[in-house]
C-alpha positions in Angstrom: 5.1 17.9 34.3 8.7 17.4 35.0 8.7 20.1 37.6 5.9 18.4 39.6 7.9 15.0 39.4 10.9 16.8 40.7 8.8 18.4 43.6 7.4 15.1 44.5 10.6 13.1 44.6 12.3 16.0 46.5 9.3 15.8 49.1 9.7 12.1 49.3 13.3 12.0 50.1 13.3 14.7 52.7 10.4 12.9 54.5 12.3 9.7 54.2 15.2 11.5 55.7 13.1 12.6 58.7 11.9 9.0 59.2 15.4 7.7 59.2 16.4 10.5 61.7 13.6 9.4 64.0 14.6 5.7 63.7 18.3 6.5 64.5 17.5 8.7 67.3 15.1 6.3 68.8 17.7 3.6 68.7 20.3 5.9 70.4 17.8 6.8 73.0 17.2 2.9 73.8 20.9 2.4 74.1 21.8 5.7 76.0 18.6 6.5 77.8 20.3 8.6 80.4 22.4 10.9 77.7 22.0 14.6 77.8 21.1 16.6 74.8 24.6 17.0 73.3 25.5 13.3 74.1 22.5 12.2 72.2 23.4 14.4 69.2 26.8 13.0 69.3 25.8 9.6 69.6 23.2 10.2 66.6 26.0 11.5 64.2 27.5 8.0 64.3 24.3 6.1 63.8 23.7 4.5 60.4 20.1 5.4 60.4 20.9 9.2 61.0 23.7 9.0 58.3 21.0 7.4 55.9 18.8 10.1 57.0 21.4 12.9 56.1 21.8 11.4 52.7 18.0 11.2 52.0 17.5 14.8 53.4 20.5 16.0 51.5 19.5 14.4 48.3 15.9 16.1 48.5 17.6 19.4 49.3 19.8 19.4 46.2 16.9 18.2 44.0 14.9 21.0 45.5 17.5 23.4 44.4 16.7 22.2 40.8 13.1 22.8 41.4 13.6 26.4 42.5 15.7 27.1 39.4 12.6 26.2 37.2 9.5 26.8 39.3 7.9 29.7 41.3 8.5 29.2 45.0 4.9 30.4 45.6 3.8 27.4 43.8 6.4 24.6 44.7 6.8 25.3 48.6 3.2 24.9 49.5 3.3 21.5 47.5 6.2 20.5 49.8 3.7 20.1 52.7 2.8 16.7 51.1 6.0 15.6 53.1 3.7 15.9 56.2 1.6 13.1 54.8 4.7 10.9 54.1 5.9 11.3 57.6 2.6 10.8 59.1 1.9 7.5 57.4 5.5 6.5 57.8 5.2 7.1 61.6 2.0 5.1 61.9 3.4 2.1 59.8 7.0 2.2 60.9 6.8 3.2 64.5 3.3 2.4 65.3 2.7 6.0 66.5 -0.9 7.0 67.5 -2.8 9.0 64.8 -5.4 11.1 66.1 -8.6 12.5 64.4 -7.3 16.2 64.7 -4.1 15.1 62.9 -6.1 13.3 60.1 -8.2 16.5 59.6 -5.0 18.5 59.5 -3.7 16.3 56.7 -7.1 16.6 54.8 -6.7 20.3 55.1 -3.1 20.0 53.5 -4.3 17.9 50.9 -7.2 20.4 49.9 -4.6 23.2 50.1 -2.3 21.4 47.8 -5.2 20.9 45.4 -6.3 24.6 45.4 -2.4 25.4 44.7 -2.3 23.2 41.8 -5.5 24.5 40.3 -4.3 28.1 40.8 -1.9 27.7 37.9 
């Protein structure tokens, strides 16, 4: 039971990191709309949201190492796809991004896949 908890916390931290990256880079793009690719990346590296994203993402990665020490990767990695659900929900609620029916169907398939993986044990 501890393993599934570690997987879910790792997934949550990684997804939160992605959402922080998005917030940070959207902020950079609003401030520097004409910046090129390398300038955007440079400005992003000094953005607080991006730095927080690295903290979350890195923490999730470190926790993932503990997961891989204890669990089969063929079991754990498919469950990590639940991060797509967290990111989809976060992008909707935090950034008011449009969620289409095909995206919702895709999420439903991911959930079904995770259920199948869980019952494969």
